[in-house]
C-alpha positions in Angstrom: 109.1 125.9 92.1 105.4 125.5 92.7 104.8 123.7 89.4 104.6 119.9 89.9 103.7 117.8 86.8 104.5 114.3 87.9 103.9 112.5 91.2 103.0 109.1 92.7 100.0 108.6 95.0 98.1 105.6 96.5 94.5 104.9 95.9 92.2 102.3 97.5 88.5 101.5 97.1 86.5 100.9 100.3 86.2 97.4 101.8 82.7 95.9 102.0 81.1 95.8 105.3 80.7 92.5 107.1 77.5 90.6 107.2 75.7 90.4 110.6 75.0 87.1 112.5 71.9 87.8 114.6 68.6 86.1 115.6 65.3 87.7 116.1 64.5 88.3 119.7 61.5 89.9 121.3 59.0 89.4 124.0 57.0 86.2 123.7 59.3 85.0 120.8 61.6 82.5 122.4 63.4 81.2 119.3 63.2 83.7 116.4 64.9 82.9 113.1 68.1 84.5 111.8 67.7 88.2 111.0 71.3 89.3 110.3 71.5 91.9 107.5 74.1 92.3 104.7 77.1 94.6 104.9 77.2 97.8 102.8 79.3 98.2 99.7 82.6 100.0 100.0 83.0 103.4 98.3 84.6 103.8 94.9 87.5 105.9 93.7 86.9 108.5 91.0 89.2 110.9 89.1 87.6 114.1 88.0 88.7 117.2 86.1 89.3 120.3 88.3 89.5 123.4 86.1 90.7 125.5 89.1 94.1 123.9 89.4 97.0 123.7 86.9 99.6 121.8 88.9 99.9 118.6 90.9 101.4 120.4 93.8 98.8 119.5 96.4 99.6 115.8 96.0 103.0 116.4 97.5 101.3 116.8 100.9 98.6 114.2 100.5 99.6 110.8 99.1 96.9 108.4 100.3 93.3 108.4 99.0 91.0 105.8 100.4 87.2 105.5 99.9 85.0 104.8 102.8 84.4 101.3 104.1 80.9 99.9 104.0 79.1 99.6 107.3 78.5 96.2 108.8 75.0 94.7 108.6 72.7 94.9 111.6 70.0 92.9 113.2 66.4 93.0 112.0 67.6 92.4 108.4 69.1 95.9 108.2 71.8 96.4 105.5 74.8 98.5 106.4 75.2 101.9 104.6 77.5 102.0 101.6 80.9 103.6 102.0 81.6 107.1 100.9 83.0 107.5 97.4 86.2 109.6 97.0 86.6 112.0 94.1 90.1 113.1 93.3 90.3 116.4 91.5 93.2 116.8 89.1 94.1 119.4 86.4 92.8 119.0 82.9 95.5 117.1 80.9 96.4 114.7 83.7 97.2 111.1 82.7 96.8 108.4 85.4 98.9 105.3 85.1 99.0 102.2 87.3 102.6 101.8 88.4 102.6 98.0 88.5 100.9 97.2 85.2 101.8 100.3 83.3 98.1 100.7 82.2 96.7 104.2 81.6 93.5 104.0 83.7 92.3 107.5 83.3 93.0 110.3 80.8 91.6 113.5 82.1 91.6 115.2 78.7 88.7 117.7 79.0 86.7 119.8 81.4 83.9 117.9 83.0 85.7 114.6 82.7 85.1 112.0 85.4 85.8 108.3 85.6 85.5 105.6 88.3 88.8 103.7 88.4 88.2 101.4 91.4 84.8 100.0 92.5 84.1 99.4 96.2 84.2 96.0 97.7 81.0 93.8 98.0 79.3 93.7 101.3 79.2 90.4 103.2 76.0 88.4 103.5 74.1 88.3 106.8 73.3 84.9 108.4 69.7 85.2 107.2 71.0 84.6 103.7 72.3 81.1 104.7 69.1 79.8 106.1 67.8 76.6 104.4 65.1 74.1 105.2 67.7 71.8 106.8 69.8 74.6 108.3 67.3 77.0 109.9 69.6 78.7 112.4 72.9 79.4 110.7 75.3 81.4 112.8 77.7 82.1 109.9 77.8 85.5 108.2 80.3 86.2 105.4 82.8 89.1 105.7 82.9 92.0 103.3 85.3 92.0 100.3 88.7 93.5 101.2 90.5 95.2 98.4 94.2 96.0 97.9 95.8 99.5 97.6 97.3 100.6 94.3 100.2 103.0 93.5 99.4 105.3 90.5 101.4 107.9 88.7 99.9 111.2 87.9 101.4 113.0 84.8 100.3 116.4 83.8 100.4 116.8 80.0 99.7 120.4 78.8 96.5 120.6 76.8 97.5 122.8 73.8 96.9 122.8 70.0 100.4 124.0 69.1 103.7 123.5 70.9 106.7 125.9 70.6 109.9 123.9 70.8 113.5 124.7 70.4 116.8 125.2 72.2 117.1 127.6 75.1 117.0 131.3 74.5 115.7 131.2 70.9 112.7 133.4 71.6 109.8 131.0 72.2 108.5 133.0 75.2 108.8 136.3 73.3 106.7 134.8 70.5 104.0 133.6 73.0 103.9 137.0 74.6 103.5 138.8 71.3 100.8 136.7 69.8 98.7 136.0 72.9 97.7 137.5 76.2 100.2 135.4 78.1 103.0 137.1 80.1 105.8 134.5 80.5 109.1 135.4 82.1 111.4 136.7 79.4 115.2 137.3 79.9 118.3 136.9 77.8 119.7 133.8 79.5 119.2 130.1 79.2 116.3 128.3 80.9 114.4 131.4 81.7 111.3 129.3 81.2 111.1 126.5 83.8 107.4 125.6 83.3 105.2 125.3 80.3 103.3 128.5 79.6 100.0 128.6 77.7 98.4 131.4 75.7 95.2 131.7 73.7 95.8 133.0 70.2 92.8 134.6 68.3 93.2 134.9 64.6 90.1 136.3 62.8 87.3 133.8 63.7 89.7 131.1 64.9 91.3 130.5 68.3 94.0 128.0 69.4 96.0 127.3 72.4 99.8 127.8 72.1 102.3 126.3 74.6 105.8 127.6 75.2 107.8 124.5 76.2 111.0 125.0 78.2 114.1 124.8 76.2 115.5 121.5 75.1 119.2 120.5 74.7 121.0 117.6 73.2 120.3 114.5 75.3 116.9 115.9 76.4 115.1 112.6 75.5 117.4 110.9 78.1 116.8 113.5 80.7 119.5 116.1 80.1 118.7 119.6 81.0 114.9 119.9 81.6 114.6 116.8 79.3 111.9 114.3 79.7 110.3 116.4 82.4 108.9 118.7 79.8 108.9 116.7 76.5 105.7 115.1 77.8 104.0 118.4 77.6 103.9 118.3 73.8 102.5 114.8 73.7 98.9 116.2 73.3 99.7 118.9 70.8 98.3 118.7 67.3 101.4 120.3 65.6 104.7 121.8 66.5 106.4 125.1 65.7 110.2 124.7 65.8 111.8 128.0 66.8 115.3 128.6 65.5 117.7 131.4 66.3 118.4 131.9 62.6 121.1 134.6 63.4 123.3 132.1 65.2 123.8 134.9 67.7 125.3 132.5 70.4 127.8 131.0 67.9 125.4 128.2 67.2 124.5 126.8 63.8 120.7 126.9 63.3 120.9 123.9 60.9 122.6 121.8 63.6 120.2 123.1 66.2 117.3 122.0 63.9 118.6 118.4 63.6 119.5 118.2 67.3 115.9 118.9 68.3 114.5 116.6 65.6 116.7 113.8 66.9 115.6 114.4 70.5 111.9 114.3 69.4 112.4 111.0 67.6 114.3 109.4 70.5 111.6 110.4 73.0 108.6 109.4 70.8 108.5 108.7 67.0 104.8 109.8 67.2 106.0 113.3 68.3 108.6 113.3 65.5 105.9 112.6 63.0 103.6 115.6 64.0 103.2 118.3 61.4 105.9 120.9 62.0 106.6 124.5 60.9 109.9 126.3 61.4 109.9 129.9 62.8 113.2 131.4 61.7 113.4 133.9 64.6 115.8 136.9 65.1 115.8 138.0 61.5 116.7 141.5 62.6 120.2 140.5 63.7 123.1 140.6 61.2 123.9 137.2 59.7 120.3 136.0 59.7 119.8 136.3 55.9 122.7 134.1 55.0 121.7 131.4 57.5 118.1 131.5 56.3 119.2 130.8 52.7 121.4 127.9 54.0 118.4 126.5 55.9 116.1 126.7 53.0 118.6 125.0 50.7 119.1 122.2 53.4 115.4 121.6 53.6 114.6 122.0 50.0 113.5 118.4 49.6 111.5 118.3 52.9 107.9 119.5 53.2 108.5 121.8 56.1 107.4 125.5 55.7 109.9 128.1 56.9 108.7 131.5 58.2 111.3 134.2 58.6 110.3 136.5 61.5 111.5 138.6 64.4 109.4 138.3 67.6 111.3 141.2 69.3 110.5 143.5 66.4 107.0 142.1 66.0 107.5 141.4 62.3 106.7 138.3 60.2 104.3 136.7 62.6 101.1 137.1 60.6 102.1 134.6 57.9 103.0 132.0 60.5 99.7 132.5 62.4 97.7 132.2 59.2 99.4 129.0 58.2 98.9 127.5 61.7 95.1 128.3 61.6 94.8 126.7 58.1 96.8 123.6 59.2 94.8 123.1 62.4 91.6 123.0 60.5 92.8 119.8 58.8 94.1 118.1 61.9 92.4 115.8 64.4 91.5 117.2 67.8 93.9 117.2 70.8 95.3 113.7 71.4 93.4 111.4 73.7 95.1 108.4 75.2 93.4 105.0 75.2 92.3 103.9 78.7 92.4 100.4 80.1 90.4 99.0 83.0 92.3 98.2 86.2 91.8 94.6 87.2 90.9 94.9 90.8 92.3 92.3 93.2 91.5 91.3 96.7 93.7 92.5 99.5 95.2 89.1 100.0 98.2 88.0 98.0 98.0 84.3 97.2 100.6 81.9 98.7 101.8 80.8 102.1 105.0 79.9 104.0 105.6 77.2 106.7 108.2 77.4 109.4 109.0 74.9 112.1 110.5 75.3 115.5 110.5 72.7 118.3 107.7 70.7 116.6 105.4 73.7 116.2 104.5 74.5 112.5 103.6 78.1 111.8 101.8 78.9 108.5 101.7 82.5 107.3 100.8 84.3 104.1 98.0 85.9 102.2 96.1 82.6 101.7 96.1 82.0 105.4 94.9 85.5 106.1 92.0 85.1 103.7 91.0 81.7 105.2 91.0 83.1 108.8 89.2 86.3 107.9 86.4 84.4 106.2 85.9 81.7 108.9 83.6 81.9 111.8 84.9 79.6 114.6 81.4 79.4 116.2 79.7 78.0 113.1 79.8 74.4 112.1 79.4 75.0 108.4 82.1 77.7 108.4 84.5 75.4 110.2 83.9 72.6 107.7 84.7 75.0 104.9 87.9 76.0 106.8 89.1 72.4 106.8 88.2 72.0 103.1 90.2 75.2 102.2 93.3 74.0 104.1 93.2 70.9 101.9 92.3 72.6 98.7 95.0 75.3 99.0 97.6 72.6 99.6 98.4 73.6 103.2 97.8 70.1 104.6 100.1 68.4 102.0 102.7 71.1 102.5 102.7 70.4 106.3 103.2 66.7 105.6 106.2 67.5 103.4 107.6 69.7 106.1 107.5 66.7 108.4 104.3 67.3 110.4 102.9 64.2 112.0 99.9 63.5 114.1 100.0 65.4 117.4 102.2 68.2 116.2 101.0 71.8 116.9 100.0 73.9 113.9 99.6 77.7 114.2 97.6 79.9 111.7 97.5 83.5 113.0 96.1 83.4 116.5 94.6 79.9 115.9 96.4 76.8 117.2 95.4 73.2 116.7 96.8 69.7 116.6 97.7 68.1 113.3 95.5 65.1 112.6 96.1 62.5 109.8 
């Protein structure tokens, strides 16, 4: 199958470029001031609608999408170039969800849609930014902001006005082929349809999109059969047409079939269960259909669900159904749009640290340590003073004491090594 409608990928905004530490140098200028420029901003991550694709297949082969890193600052107060944005094209109907938080961060619901979901990291400041009247030759330049990578789930939800639902082999694909220009695969066996098929129906001055959803079976809401894989494709629809084999040609009771599908809709999503629904009593040309139709009408006498007897194979009875759909759609809201939430961007470093001891040497590791080391310039006095303050502020000094560190013990942070001093 070349139809892929759900997949996980990884996205990352570009890190900011590092600030530059530089001093002005030219002939006859012995001691020029600081002239290090700022780093460029990292590139951002965008999701955009691509009307030329209708599946997520390409994401099977390309999983990681990273925007460009900002360039480092340069001498002569030159700011580094900003990193290149990355624009990820997905089919219309795609819902993008952050795996960790569950937030819907983009709902690609229409052609022309585009949204920035991750902003690039800030560029670091050059040493010229740190010059003061009392500190006229700072060597320190700050690093660019480093950002973490996110795992997101892409779900393709068919964009249609009306969804044809029902058990396998009840005639949904035949209905679609008769009322629209669509040419779905049609055969007299279960699960002929393995992917949602769309057709545009024109009725007088109105048009609407009709989706043939692969057949559901009992337990579909829990994943049985094609199950949840395709129930999602009716989440955007404005109404449903429940297709029944009213003849009971496969020794099935159409009334039981009706309640089976209604139950599966409710178990998957009460919102789907509550959508306006018509019943297409198909296969009226087969013996036994009339008796079952009367039983169905009697069963649903107290429910406000219109029943339309028809035969898609004989191309009869379709006009009243189409007319009723057109009139109903005029009263309904547009295709469902999901509420988006902003993704809270976090730095690359995870907070926390761990201390291990071996032969009197204490090794400190973790995201907090990585951050401190990456933002410290060992050649700058101000930066080293900040380094010592951060060790105390983050609780690393106290934690070393609790682990038994005493004056003279060796402490390692990354590639740095120094003596513990009380």
